[in-house]
N, C-alpha and C positions, 0 to 999 in steps of 0.2 A: 189478209192481214197477218194470219198465222205464219204463212210462208215468209213474208217479209221479216217477221220477228225472228224466225229461225235463222234466216240468212244473216241478220244483224248479230245474233248471238254467235254464229259461226265465225264471222269476220272479227268480232271482238276477241274470241277465243284464239284465233290464229295470230292476231296482233299481240296478245299477251304472250304467246309462245315465242314470237319474234323478239319481243322486248326482253324476255327472260334469256333467250339465246345470246343476244348482243350484250346483255348485262354480264353473262358468264364469260364471254370472250373478253370484255373489258377488264374483268377481275383477273383473268389469266395474264393479260398483257401487262397489267399493273404489277403483278408478281414478277414477271420476267424483267421488267424495267428495274424493279427494286433489286433483284439479284445481280443484274448487270452493273448497277451503280455500286453495289457492295463489292463486287469483284474489282471494279476500277479503283475504288477508294483503297481497297486492300493492296492492290498491286502498286499503287502510287505511294503507299505509306513507306516511310524510311525508318531504318532502325538506328538506335544509338549504341555507342560503345557499351554502355551499362546493360542494355537489354540483350546484347549478343554475347557478352563475355560468359564463359562457363565451360563445363566439360561436356563433350559430345562423344557418343559411342555408337558404332554400328551394331545392329541387332542380329545380323545373320549373313548368310552368303559365304562366298569364298574368302572374303576379307573379314570374317568374324573376329571381333575383339579389337579392331582398329579404334583409336581414340584421338580426339582433337581437343586440346585445352587452349582456349582463347583467354589471354590474361588482360587485365585492365590497363597494363602499361604498354599495350600494343604488341607484345611478344606472344608467340604461340609455340606449343610443343605438340608435334604430331607423332603418335606412336602407331605405326602401321603393321599389319600382319596379313600375309597372303599365304594360305596353306601353312607350311611348316617354317616359312621365312618371316622375319620381322626386322624392324629397324626403327630409328627415331630421327625426326627432322625438327629443327628449330628455325624460327624466323620471325618476320614482322607481318602484321595484318592491319588492314584498314577497311572502311566501309564506303561504298559508293552506291547510294540508293538502297536497293535490295541485293546488292552484290557484295560478297566478301572477297577482297583482293589479298592474295597470299604471295609472299616472296621469302624463299628460304635463305638462311645465312650463307650457305654454300651454293654456288651456281655451277652448272656443268661446264667443263672445259674440253676443248678439242684435244683428242688424244691421238697420237700417232703409233701407239703400241699395237702389236698384233692382236687380232680378235680370236684366233684359234691356232692350233698347230696341225699342219697337214702332214700325216704320216705316209700315206700312199695315195697317189693319183694315177689312174690307169684308164685306158680305152680298150674295152673288150669287145667292141662292136655289138653290144647287147641292145635290146629294144627297151631297156629300162635304165634309169639312173639310180644307183644304189649308194647309200651312205651308211658307214659303220661309225657310230658315235661313241666316244669314251668320256668318262668323268675326268676332270682335271687331275694330272699327276698320278693317274692310276691306269690299270688295264681293265677296269670294270665297265661293263656296257651301260650306256646312258639310256634308261627307259623313260619315255614320256615327253621327250623333246617334240616340239611342234614345228613342222616345216611347211612353207608356202611356196608355190611356184607361180611366177608372174609373167604376163605378156601384155604389152601395150597398156600397162597400168592396171590390168585386171588380174584378180586371183583366179587361176585356172585349175589349180589342184592344191590339195592340202593332205598331209600325212602326219602320223605320230610314230615315233620310233618304238619298236616292240621291245620285249624283254631282253633280247639280244643286242639292243642298241641299233637295230637296223631300220632304215627308212628307205622306202622304194617309191620312186615316181615313174610313171610311164613316160618314155622319151617322146618329146614333142617340141614344137616351136616355142621358145621361151626367151625372156629377157634376163631373168634372175631367179635365184632361189634364196629364201631367207629361212634360217633355222634358229629357234629361240627356246630357251629354258630359263626359268626363274633363277636369278642369281648368277647367270653366266653371260659372257659377252655374246652379243648377237652376231651370228654368222651370215654374211651376205656374199653370195657368189654370182659373178657376172662372167660373160664370155666363156660359157661352159662348153668345153670341147671333149671332155672325158665323160665316162659313164660309171666310174667307181671312185669313191673317195673314202678314205679312213681318216677321221679327224678326232683330235683331242681337244675338248672344249676348255675354256679358260674362265676363271672366276672374274666377275665384274664388280669391283668395289663400288662403283657408282650405282650399280643396280641395287645395292643394299641401302642406298640413300635416296629418298624420293625428293626430287628437286621441284621447287615452285618458282616460276618466273612470271610475275603478274598473272598468276592463275586465278580464274574467277569461279567461285562457288556461289550458288544461289542460297539466299536466306528465306526460309518459309516458316515463319512462326518459330517453333522450337526445333526446327530441322535445318541442317546444312546439307545441301545437295551438290555433289560433285558429278557433273555430266561429262567430264573429259574422257576421251577414249584412250585406252592404253592396250597393251598386249594381252592382258589377262582378264579384265572385267570392264564393265562400262559405267554403270551409275552406282555411286555410293551414297547412302543416306545416313547421316549422323544425327542422332536424337539427343537433345540436352538432358543430362541426368542430374546435374547440380551446378551451383555457381562455382566460378573459378577462384583459386587462391591467387594472391598477388605474386 
């Protein structure tokens, strides 16, 4: 009788542990379901013009000090800053769900103007491809330009011009070379048969104006998030600092 009693107590104890275990699992699952529902409801929520209008500013990074002012009349003013360069763009904005759609007043135009001035091109039968880069309208070396070498759509090498404005690539099979510097026209070379180039860069007026053509930024509460990829940085986050003026 004592053995049977002990066995019954053990079974009941194990059953209590099992019930407690499944009760805990049920509680966890309910919490997970609640969180998922909250995320879905948040993601599906739409914003109104009044809730989105205001002044937004970046907090840090390479683009420190950039600001976006969304006005209630559907106009915006975007004051951007990248390093030592800055500019201002104006345009129209609208909302589609959780997306902010931006279109600048000015739109990019196809230009047939030269991208650079070639001073010297030579083939020295070297095992490297060398560029000497100069500032526009001067003989000063351009330090800090970024160059990329491409083959079959892939980037196979990248270099930065040194204090003497020199950029050197190892000679290899390639399709094109692109050289960029903020504020200057982008240099793209194809059909490369030489191994030495001396180039004077040119100012790019369009580079000092940031265009928006149906550009989409994400709205996340008091944040605007720009995930578009460009030459100098990737994601920008703008935090609302106050309401906009009309």
